[in-house]
N, C-alpha and C positions, 0 to 999 in steps of 0.2 A: 129623390129617387129619379126622376124623369120626366124631363122636361117635352113638349111638345113644341111646333114651329110648322107653320104652314106658310110654303111659296109663293107665288101666282105662276111660275118658273124655276126651272134650275137652268142654265147655261154652260158653257163651256169658257166664260169667266170667270174668273176666284172672288168669290165673295168671301166679307169678314160678318160675321153676326158675334157684336159683343154679347153676352150677356154676369149681369152681376151675380157673384152665390156669397153665398152666409156659410159657414162649418156651424153648425148646431151641437155639433158633439166634437171630444180633442182624440184624432187619430193620428199614430203615427205608422211613418212606413203606406200610405197608400198605395193601392194597386190601380192601372188603367181603366177608364170607364168607356164602356165603347158607343163610339159616336155612329149613326147607322141616316141613311138617308134615302130615300125611296119615294117611288110615282107612286101617290095615291092608288093611279085609277093600275097603273101595273105595277104592282109590288115586288114581282118577280125581278124589274129592273130598280137593283137599287147594291152600296156601297157600304162598308161597315170600316170604320176607320179607329183605334184607340189614343186616347187625349190621357195625358198624367200631368197634374200638376207637379214643375220641378221643385219650387220650396216644398211640396208637404212630401212627394218622394223622400226629396236628402234630412227631413227630420226624423228623432228621435224621439225617443221616451223622455227626454229631458228639458225638448221644445215644448211638450203639449201635458207635463203633468210639476205642479207649482209645489207639490209635497214630498214629492220621493226625494228629495237629499241630494239631487244633482250637485254637479259644480260646476255645469256646462259653463 
C-alpha cells in the first residue's frame, strides 16, 4: 500500500523512477493512487499527483475472474 523512496535532491530536471509491482489480488476498475513528493526537512514543500494504470483502469470483471462465465 505504500512505498518510500529517499532522494538526495529534487531538481527541476525531470527524473524517471521505475518501480516493478505485482498485484496480489484480482481487482477490476482500479482507482487512481496518490503520489506525494515532499522535502523531508520542510514537509510544507510538497506536491501530490495521481497515477492510474491504464491497463487496470480499463479492465472489467471478465479480465480478472476465470470462473464467472464471461464470454469476453
